[in-house]
N, C-alpha and C positions, 0 to 999 in steps of 0.2 A: 161223819167224822172229817172227811176231806173238806167239806164246806166250812166247818168250824175252824180247821187249820188255816184255810185261806183267809177267813175273816180275822183271825188272830194276827196273821202276818200283816194284813192291811192296817188293823187297829194299832199295832205296835210299830210296824215298819215305817209307815208314812210319817208319824210324828217324830220318830227317831231321825229319819232322813232330813226332815225339815230343820230339826235342832242342829244337826251336824252342818247342814248347808249354811245356816245363819252364823254359826260359830266360825266356819271357814271364811265366809264372806266378810264378817266383821273383824276377824282376828287381824292384828296388825304386827305380830311378831311370830316368826316361824323358826323352829329348831333347825340348826345347821348340823346335821349328824356327822359330817366329815371334818368339821372344824377342829383345829388343834390348839391347845393352850400350853405355853412354855413359861416356866419361871426361872429366871437367871440362866437360860439356855437348856434347862432340863424339862422333859415332858411332865406336865401336871394334869391332874384330873379336873374335870369341870365340863361345862356345856355352854354353848353360844347360840343366841337367837339373833335373827336379823329382821328388820322391819320390812323387808322386801324379799322377793324371790325372782329368779331369772325371768325375763331379761331386764327387769327394772334395776336401777342403780341402788346399791346399799347405801343408806345414809345414817342409820343408827344400829348399834349392837347392844344387846344385854349379855354381859359376860358373868357367869357364876363359877366360882372356884372355891377351894378350901383355903381358909385363912384362919390361923390360930385354932385349927381343929373344927371350925364351923363353916358352913356355906356362906359365901358373901357375894353379892351382886354389884355390878357397876353398869351404868348407862353410858354409852360412848357415842358422841356425835362425830361421825366420820368426816362429814363435810364441815366447812367453817360454820360454827354456830353464829347466828345473826347478832347475838348480844355480846359475844366475845371476839368475833372475827377470826377464830381459829378452832381446830378440833378440840373438843372438851371431854373429859372423863368426870362423871358425877358419881359419888358414893351413894349407894342405895341404903346405907345404914342398916336398920332392922329388917327392911323388906328384902325378900329373896325370891327370885324367879323360880317357880316350881318346874320340875323336869317333866314337861308335857310336850307334845308335838307342836302346839301353838298356844298362844294366849293373847288376850286383849289388854293393852296398856291403857289405863283409864285417862280420860281427858281432864276430868275434874279431880283436883288434888292428886296428881300423879306421883307415885313413889319416885325417888331419886332426883326430884326437881325441887329445889328449895326456893320459897318465896318469902320475902321480907318486906314489911311495910316501911315506908320512908323514915318514919320516926323510930323504928326499932333499931337497936344496936346489933350489928352483925356479930355472930359468935366468933371467937378467936380461931384462926385457921389451925387445925390440928392435923391436916393431911400433908403429906410430902408434896414437893413440886412434881407434878405429873409428867412433865416433859413428853407430851404425846407426839408420836411419830406415826404418820399414816403413809402406807405404800399402796401399791395396786390392790392386793388382796390380803393385807395384813395391817395390824395396828399394834403399837407398842406403847406402854405407859408404866409408870411407877405406882404400885398398889399401896394401900395404907400400911402394910407391914414392911414396906421398903423394898420388896422384891420387884424386879423388872419383869413385867408380864408381856408376852408376845402372843397374839392370836392370829392364826392364819385360817382362811376359808376358801 
């Protein structure tokens, strides 16, 4: 009985530990459990992910909050985006970050990032002016619903 139990632990435990190690090693966004989200100065529900963990510098955030009764995610470039020369907030549209301790952001066809061929006509802008403001451990921007969102971590 004891030998069977040890065998079961090895058979189940080692593959599980390997899967967890690969996910943690490859994951590139981690939940910030103590981050706060405010809308127009009032506390709002939601969650925030960062592409880094201490002591590395945070360069991107994924912010998910309630908007019109549904979860809505934004990808935020904290550092100057090389294509725009300034911090950028990108609407994730239908894609929403799941509430998990960590997740992998795909490199191929990533959500929240729009690509257009040179001959394609860009869609008309339907989002408000974001007016992104980045401070030491906070970012502020205008969401699609017009609310001013402030995130602190």
